[in-house]
N, C-alpha and C positions, 0 to 999 in steps of 0.2 A: 788263154781264158780272159774274158772280159772282166771289167770291174764289177759290173752288176752280177755276173756269174759267181765272182768271188765273194761278193757280199752275200748273195744267197746261199752259197755253200757254207760260209762262216755262220750264218744264222742257223741253218740246219744243223750244223756240227755242234753248236751251242746246245740246241734243243735235244739232239740225240745223245750228247754227252750227259746231260742232266738226267735224262730218262734211264739210261743203262747204268749210270754211276750212283744214282740215288733212287732205285726202284721202290724202296720201302716208303720213301716220302711221297712219291707220285701215287702209289696205291692208297695211302692214307688220305691224301687229298681227294681223290675220286670217291672213296668210301664215305668222306664227310659231306660231299656234295650230295651223294646218293641219299644219305640219311635226311637231308633237307628236301630232297624231291619226293620221297616215299608219301608223306602226308598229302601232297597235291593229288595223288592218284585217287584218294578218297574224296576229292573235291569235284571230280569229273562228273558232270551231269550227262544225260543222254538226250539226244534229239532224234527220234527215228521217224518223225512225221515228214510227209512230203512237203509240208509248208516251208521247210528249210530251203527248198528250191525255188519257191514262188514268192518269197518275201520281198524281193527286189524288183518284181514285175509290176508294171503299171496296171495291167488288168486285175492282178491280185490285190493291189492296193485299193483299186476301185471296188473290188468285191468286199473287202474288209470295211470300207467306208459304208457300203450299203448295209452290211450287217449291224453296224453301229447306229445308222441314221434312221433306218426303216423298220417297222414291225413285220413280223411274219415273213422273213427272207426266205425265198423258195429256191435260191440258186447255190445252195451248198454251204450254209454256215457250218462253223466248227460245232455249234450247239444245236444242229438240226439232225433228223434221221428220216429214213424212208422205210415205210412198212409195205411189204409186198403181201397181198392177199390173194389166194387162189380159191376157186370154186367152180362147180360145173358151169355156172353162169353168174358172173358178179353183178349182172343187171337184173337178176331175178329179185323178187320182193323179199325173200328170206335172206339172200346175201346182202341186199342193201340194208336191211334191218340190222344184220350182224355187223356190218361195217360201222353203221352209226352207233350201235351200242359200244363198239370197241372204242370209238372216237369219245363217246360220252365218259366212259370209265377213265380213259387216259386223261381227259381234260379236267375231270373233277377229282382226281387222286391228288392230293396236296403234296405228297411227298416226291411226286414225279417232276413238279415244277414245269409242266407242259403249258405253254401260253396259247398254243392253237395247233389245230390239225386241219387238214383239208383233203377232200377226196371227191371222186365223181358222184358219190352218194349225196354230198351237200348240194351239188348243182341240181341233181334230180329232184331232191326234196324241196329246194326253194322254188323249183318250177311248179311243183304241186302246191305249195303254200309260201308265197313270198314274205309272209310275216314270221316264218319259222326261222329263228336266228341260232339257236343252240342245237347240238346234235341230238338232245333229247326231244326238243320240239320237232326237229326234222324226222326223227325215228317215228314219232306218232303220226306224222303226216304220211309217211310211207305205208305204215300199217294200216291206216284208215282208207288208203286209196284202193279204188277197184282196179282190176286188170287193164281195162280200157284206159282209165285215167293215167295209170303208171305208164302204159305204152305211149300215150300221147305226151307225157312229161319227158320221157326219154327222147322221143323224136324232136320235140321242141328244143331240148337242152343240146341236141346233137346238131341242130340246124346251123350253128355257127362254129362247129368243130371243137367245142369246149370238152367234150367227153373223150375224144380220140387220144389226146395228149396224155391221158391218165390210165388208158386201158391197153391191154396186151395187144400184140399184132395180129391176133386172130379175131379181133373185134369186127363184128358184121353189123353195120347200122340197120339194114333192112330187117334182120331177125331180132335186133336188140340182144346181141350175144357177145360175150367175151369171157375168157377163163381166168384173167388176171387183172389186177389194178394196183395202183400206187397210191398210198396215203402219205402225204407230207406231214411230219411231226416236228414242231419247233419248241425248243425249251426256253424257259425264261432264265437265262443265265448270261453273265457278262462274258464278252469275248475273251477275257483273261482267264476264263475257267480252265482248270488243269485237265489234261487227258483222263487222269484217274477219276475226276469228278464227273465228267461227262460219261465215261464208260460205265461208272456205277449206276447213274441214273437210267442209262439205256438197258442195262441188265435188269434193273427193277421194272422197266417198261415191258420188257419181255414176259416177265411174271404176270403183270397185270393183263396183258394181252391173252395170256393162257386162261384167264378166269372167265373169258367170254365163251359160252357154249358154241362149239363148232370150230374154234380156233385151236390149232395145234401148233405151238411155236416150234420153228425149225422145219415144219413140214409145209402146212398151207398158210402159215403166217410168219413171215421172215422179216425181222428188223435189220435194216442195213444202216448203221449209224456211225457217225464219225468217230465217236468215242470208242466204239468197238473196233473200228478200223485201226485207229492209232494204238490201241492196246495190243493189237495183233502185229503191228509194225514192231512194237518193242519185243514182242515174243519172237519175231522173226530174227531180229538182230541178236537175241540171245541164243536161239537155236543154231543160227549160223556160226556163232563163235564156239559153241559146244562141239559142233561137228568139225569145223575148219581147223581150229587151233590145234587140237590133238593130232589130226592128220598132218599138219604142216610140221609140227615137231617131230612126228614119226618119220616123215620122209627127210627132213633136215638132219636128224640124228643118224639116219642110216647112211646117207651120202657124206655127212661130215666124218663119220667113222672110216669110211673108204678113203676120204681125202686126207685126214690126218694120221689114220692108223696108229694112233697113240691116245690112250684114254685121257692122260693128263693134258695133252694139248687140246683135246676135244673139250674137256671141262673148261679150260682157259677161254677157248673160243666162244663157248655157250655162255660162260660168265660174263664175258664182255658184251655179248648180244643182250643178255639180261639187263645189264647196266644201262645199255643204250635205251632199251624200252622203258625202264623205270624213269630215267631222266626225261625221256620225251613225253610220256604220258603224265608224269609228275608235273612237268612244265604246262602241259594243257590245263591241268587242274588249277595251278596257280594263276594262269592267265584267263581262266573263266571260259575257255573254249570247250564247247560240249562235244561229246562223242557221238557221231551220227553215222548214217550209212556210208557217207562219203569217206569217213575216216577208216572204215574196216580195211581197205587196201593198204593203209599205212603200215600196219603191222608186217605184212609180208614184204612191202618195199624196203623198209629198214632192214629186214633180215637179209634181203637180196644183196644190198650194198655192204652190210656188216659181214656176211659170209665171204664175200669177195675180198674185202680187205683182210680178213682173218687168215684166209687160205693163202693169200699173196704174202703176208707177213711171215707165217710159219714156213712156207715153201722157200722163200728167198733166204731166210735164216738157215734153213737145212743145206741149201747150196754151199753157203759159206762154211758151215760146220763140216760138211762132207769134204771140203777143199782143205780141212785141217786147221781152221781158225778157232781160237778159244771163244768162250761164251760172249764176253763183253765185245771183242772186236768183230765177231760175227753179227751180233745185233746192231753194233753201230753202223756197219757197212749196210745191213738191211734197212735200217731207218734212214740212213743217208740217201739211199736209192729211192725208197718208197715214199717218204714224207712229201717230197715234191709231187709225185704222180698222185698220191692221195689227195693233195690240196687242189690240184687241177681237176681231179674227178669230182671232188666235193663241191667245188665252186661252179663247175659246169652242171653237175646234177642239180644243185641248189637252184641255179638259174632255170633249169627245166621245170622244176617244181614251182618256184616263185613266179614263173610266167603265168600261172593261174591267178596272180593278183590283178591281171588285166580283165579277168572275168566280171560280168555284171552280177553273177550270183555270189551272194555273201558266203554260202557254204563252200564253194570252190575257192574263194579267197582264203578262207580259213585253212582249208586243206593245204593250200600253197604255203602259207605261213608255217604250219606245224611241220610239214614235210621238209621244208628248207631248214628249219631249226633241228629236225631229227637227223638229216644227213650231216650237219655240222657236228652235232654230238657224236655221230658215228665216227667221223674223222678224229675227234679228240680222244675217243675211247680206244680205237684201233691204232691210232697213231702214237699213243702214249701209254694207256693202261696195259694193253695186251703185251707190248714189248717189255715193259717193266715187270709184269707178272711172269713172263716167260723166262727172263733173266733169273728172277728169284727161284722159280720152279727148278731150272736146270742147275742152279747152284746147290739146291737141296738134293737133287738126284746124285750129284758128284759126291756128296757127303755120305751117301748110303752105299755100302759095298755090294757089289754084284746086283745093283738095281737093274731091272730089265730095260733094254733099249726101245722095245716096241718098233714102230716105224720111224726111221730117221732119215730115209732117202726122200729127195724131192720128186713130185709128180713130173712125169714127162722126161725123166733123165734119159740120157743117151743109151740106146740098146734096149729100153722097155717098149712094150707094145704101144702104149700111148705116144711115146717119142717117135716111133716109126710112122704111125698114123698121122701125127701132126706134121711130120717132115714131108708128107705128100703135097702140102701147099707150097713148099719151097721148090719141089720138082716142078710143079705147075708154073711157078714164077721163072724157073730156069728155062723151060721149054717153050712156053707160049704166054708170056705175061700180057701181050697186047690182046689175045683172044679173050683172056680172062676179064680184061677191063671192058672190052666191047660187049661181051655178054652181060656183065654186071650193068653197064650204062643202059644198054638197050632193055634188058630185063627189068631193071629198076624204073626206067621211064614208062614201059608198058604197065608195070604194077601201079606206078603213081597215077597215070591216067585212069586206069580201072578203078583205083581207090577213091577217085573224086566222086563216085556214084554212091558213096556211103550215105545212108539215111540217118535221121535223128528221130528220137521218140521220147515222149514223157507222158505218163499217166500213172494213177495209183495202180492200175492193173498190172503194170510191168514190174512192180516191185514184189508181186506175189507169185508164188510157184503154181503150176498148173496141178490139176487134181492127180494126175498120173504120178508126177514127181513126189507129191506129198504122200500118196499111198506107198510108193516105193521106200520112203524114209520111215513111214510108220512101221516097217518091218524090222527096224533097228531096235536093239535092246535099250532099256533105259540106262543112262539119262540122254542117249543120243536121239531117241525118237522125238520127232518135233511135235509141237502143239498142234491139236486138231483145229485148223484154220476154218472159219465160216466164210471168209471172204471169197475163197475160190468157188465154194458151192453157190453163194449169192450171186457172184458174177456170172457164172453159167446160166443161173436162172434168169437173171436180167437179159442176157444175150438171147436165150431161148424165147422168153416170153415177150420182151419189149424191144429188143433189137436196139437201133439207134435212138429209140425214144427215152433211153436213159438220159439223154440230152434233149429234152422237149423244148426248151426255151433258151434264148440268149438275151442279155440285158444290156441296154444302153444306159449308162450312168451319166446324168447330167450334172456337172460339178459346178454350177453357178446358180444364183438366185433365180426363182422362177415366179417373181412377183410383178414383172413389167407387163403391160397390156398385152403385148404380143407373145408372151411366153407359151401360153396354151395353144395359140395358133401355130407356133413353131413345132411344139410337140405332135400336134395333130398332123401337120404336114409331113412329119417324119414317117408316117404310115402309108403315105401315097406311093404308088409305083414301087411296091416292095420287090426285092430281088428274088430269083427263082427259088431259092431254098427256104423262103419264108412262106408260111401258110397264108392263104388269102381268104377274106369274106366274100360274100356274094357280090358286093359292090366293087371288088377289085382291090380294095385297100388291104394292108397287112392285118393279120389277126394279131392284135396286141392288147396288152393291159397297160394302162397308165392312169394318171390323175384325170385325164380326159374322159377315159371310159367310165371311171367312178363317177364323175359328174353326170355323164349321160345316163347311167343306171339310175342314179338317185332322182334325176329329173323325171325319168319314167314313172318312178314310184311316188314322187311328191310333187303335186301340182304347184304348191307355193314356191318350191325350189326351182321348178321348171320355169315359172314366171320370172324369178330372179335372173336365171340364165338368159332368158329372152331379152330382158331389159338391158342386159350388158353384152349382147351379142350384135355388134354393129354390122357384120357381114351376113347374118342370117343362116349361118352353117351349123348352129347348135353349139358352137365353142365360144365361150366368153372371151372378149377382147377389149373389155374396159372393166374397172373396179375388180381386178382379179382377186385382190386380197379380201374383199367383201364376200365374193363367192366362196373362197377358202373358208372364211369364218363360219358361214352358214353350213357349209358341207361338214366341217369338223364338229358341229354342234348336233349333227343329225345321226341317225342309225348307221350311216355310211362311214362314220369316223375310223372304225378298225380297218376298213378296206382302203380308206384314203391314206392312212398312215403307212400302208405298204408301198406307196408310190410318191409321197411327198414328205420330205423331211420336216421335223418339228419346227425348225426355224424358218422353213421355206427356202433354205439356201441351197437345195439340191432336189433332184427328182430322178425317177427312173422310168424306163419303158421296157416292158418284157414282150418279146416277139416270140410267137409260136412257130416252131420249125415244121417243115413237112417231114413225115415219118421216114421218107426214103432219102432224105437230104444227105448229101456227101459232106463229110466233116470239113474237108479242106474248103468246099464251097461256102459252108456256113461261116466258117472263119473270115474268109475274104468278104462275104456279103455283110457280115456284122460290122466289120471295120469300115467298110465303104459307107454304110449308113451313118456311123458315127461321124465320120469325116465330113459328110455333106450336111450334117446337121449344123445350122448356123449358131451353135452354142458350144461351150467347152464340154465335150462329150467324150466317153471312153467306152468301148465295147468290152463286155466281161462275161463271166460264166465259165463253167468248168471247160468247155472246149476252147475258149478263147485263151484262157489262162494256160492250158496245156500247150497250145500252139505258140503262145508267147515264149514259154519256157524252151520249146524246141528251137525257136529262133535265136534265143539267147545262147543255147548249148552249141549251136553251129558257129555263132559269132565267137564264143568263148574258145572253142576248139582251134578255130582258124587263127585268132589273135594270139593264143598261147603258143601255138606251133610256130608262127612267124617270129614272135618275140623270142622264144627259146632258141630257134636256130640262129637269129641275127646275133643276139648276145652271146650265144656260145662260140660262134665263128669269130667275133671281135675278141672275146676272152682268149680263146685257144691261140689265135695268131699273135695277140698282144703278150700273152704269158710266155710262149715259146720264144718270141723276140726278146724279151726281157731276160729270161732265164738261160737260153742257149744261143741267142744271137740270130736265130733263124725263124722268122714268121711262117716260113714254108711248111714246117712240121705241123702247124695248125691246119694248113690247107690239105695236106695229106690225110689228116685225121677226119676231115669232113665227108669225103665220098662214101666210106662204109656207113657213116651215120645217115646220109641221104638215102641210100639203098635200104637201110633198116626201116626208116619211116614209110618208105614207099611200099615195101613188102607188108608191113603191118596194116596200112590203110587197105591194101588189096585184100589181105586176110579177113578184115573186118566185113568187107562186101561179100567175099566168097562164103563166109559162114553165116551170113545174114544178121550180123550184129550192128545194131544201130547205135549211133552216139546217143549217150544218156548222161544225166548228171553224175553218175557213178564213173563212167569211163571217158567223159569229155576230156580230162587231163592226159589220156594215154598217149596222144601223138606227141605232145610237148614232153611228157615224161620219157617217151622212148628215145628222144635225143639224149637225155641225161644218161639212160641206161646204155645207149650206143657209145657215148663218150667214155663211159667206165671202161669197156673193153678196148676201145681203140687207143685210149690214152695210156693204159698200162703197157700195151704192145709197143706203141711208138716210143714211150719214155725209156723202156728197156733197150729197144733197138738204138736209140741215140746214145745211150751209155756205152753200148757195146761197139758201135760203128765209129771207129776213129780213123784218121788218115793212115794208110798202109794196111788196114784190115779189110779182107775180101768182104764184099756186101753179102755173099751166100753164107760165110762163116758167121758173121754178125747175126743174120736171120736165123741161122741154125741155133745158135746159143739162146736167141730171144724166144723162138718157138718152143725149144725143148724145156727152157726155164719158165718164163712167164707164160708160155702157151699151156703148159701142164697146169699151172695155178688157174689160168682162165677156164680150162676144161673142168677142173674140179668145182670151181665156183659156179660155172654154168649148170653143171648137172644138179648140183645141191639146190641152186636157186630155182631152176625150172620146175623141178619136182616139189620144192617147198611152196613156191607160188602156185604150182598146179593144184595144190590142196583147195584153193579157192574155187576150183571147178566143182567141187562137191558141196558148195554152200546151197543152202535152201533158196536164198534170194537170187532169182535168175540174173539180175544185173551184175551182182558180185560174182557169180559163176562165169559170166561172160568176161568180166574184168580179169579174173584169174587166167583164163585162157590167153587173153590178149597179152597179159604181163609175161607169161610163160613164152609165148611166141616172140615177144619183143626181145626178151633176154637171149633166146636161141638165135634170132636173127642177127642181134648185135654181136654175139660170139662168133657165128659163122662168117659174117662179112669181115670181121677183124682178122680172123685166122686165114680165110681164103683170099681176101682181096688185098689186105695191106702188103703181103710180100710181093704181089704183082705190081702194085702201084709203086713200091719202093724200087724195084728192079727197073721198071719202065722209066722212072724218073731218072735213075742213075745212068741208064743207057742214053737218055736224051741229054744229060748233062755232059756226058762224054763227047757227044756230037756238037754241042753248042756252048760257046763260051758264056752266053748270056743266061743259061740255066744253071743255077748253083747246085753243088753236090749236097747230098744229105749227111755227109761225114761230118761229125763234130769237130770243131777246131780246138 
């Protein structure tokens, strides 16, 4: 035994002696810390919005700056809403009047705090009467128009394609016909307004919409507001917890009962799990880390590792008790063997979790921090609290005459059905270990290559269940029946009526002063030679809105302003290229001031250009084209808008998944080899551990592609985490084998003891964890449902690879060591 091995054993000996000889003191210390952690649970806030995934994305930051610096943002402000109006023909005189009356009531209702609304009806009305500024004046213009005047106004308004972007896909310019339209609604609220405030205002907005004759809220007048969406996100999170957590507890209780076969041991295991959760979530509260969608998988992850540690502790203790040892010696032998394995598992699993610190997404970094802390707490609880509690419990049993024994035998014992089934892996290793290895390597390689085709996705839509799933859950009794979500109905309406026009524009945010003489010329040049996905005007330039188009419009209406523009237009193209500030001053003092404020910041330190998209444009093409336009603009520019932000998050997700996977694997490999070299004098044990882990990750990636599960903010950590889960099973197996395989001991005898002892505990842990994690499959949120499936598969693959592959790897290695003096044996010295 080496000096380092001796030191390690000495340290472990001191720890386990303290735990088993002073169990009461250990339990009191844990309960005292628990009391401190409990108040932290009440401090946990929730963050169910999708903003948590976009906060560190440049395109989203540009979007937020637009919302702060410009008036009437139409690109998705948190304080904006979209009203869908349906009619037999929304271009008919009656429908236009109804829409304008709706806008008038919304804008004049003081309690709604609506700063502006915009619709196709505004465009048509201004075509009829350019002086009509308010919805009330525009309504009057429409009412007084003859049929011929109205048709002419619609035709003129449609000449530059301004109507199409706001009308449903059945829009027919020739007939002047469409059955649906979108009205933009902007609230006068600070960006810091809470979700509850916005949701309350939007609920009141629905009430006011219903006061207009012909409007039927929820039927032909549907408000799609960010406040309502975020409120439903919160409800989704609550409904998921109500459904998933009881199911998880039910599955876990059932399989823990089978694994422990002793109610007292099961209570001790559950109590320790409860302690882990209280400490973890209490620590979240104290640290000010919110509970979000990303954190939902944390609950089953901690249960998975905790169940594993608990079953291993009780099972190993029973082995020693069955062999005739007393309570204290049996528990000391148990902790002496398991504490080192638990420590290796804890650190490697924490590495898998903490690898998410490499993610650019703040929410995933927070998940990495909390899960790493949680697994450390799990190690402390099951490494010290459970053994101490078990010692006290068994001492109490011995004092009670004729106390029932319940289940006292270990899982997988020799002669049992489980023991015989597990022994088949040794038979494979005895007969054809090389074949098993070749199949594993080839199969893992093929799976890995196939798994590289996994996609990534991000959108608000992916967080909400489809209508069929909601209808299915509505059949559940209270309190399990979920909220009646309007998001899914509205989403379907969007897809059916407007298709890709949900994203009708993209925005280029110019983040630099636009006061230089050539600033407007550069903005104007950005509309030349537009990409294929952008709508074009008759002259071939992009159909866009900017401070330049506002200047053009005002020049057409105001001869004096037109003269000012002409005097300062050196090139004669209608775009001022001298005394730009003077032009701005006059523009902002005119009736065009509200429109100008949409495209020019108050301090003139930034500007924006909104490009209209073709209705049939492909999302990927739009994103690529928008980014290309921003890059070629000779100004500090960023492409933004819903499509751009979503694409940026997808890029980050892929980057995060790859980074965390490589960081997790490299750090895990280094730690395993280093720890085994330090503790056992053999780094080769770490190398042997790595093959099952690699196959586990490859199979999991292949499963994602096979089941059509894309990488998302929820499951982005899964590949890195799967390394931690794979290590869990492989380390327990390998560490037990190292303890059993000494010089003079037959390798198959050591494998038999390992498989029947530790293999039984691994099987009980796998079954409990797979079904406990499988409860996430019943979540209302689709992304969490998919994550539950992936976690369950990851645990099963990790278990199967450890049980089936490790015996063949070990036997193959030992046979190679017999043939070559350069390959060291795995037998411990």
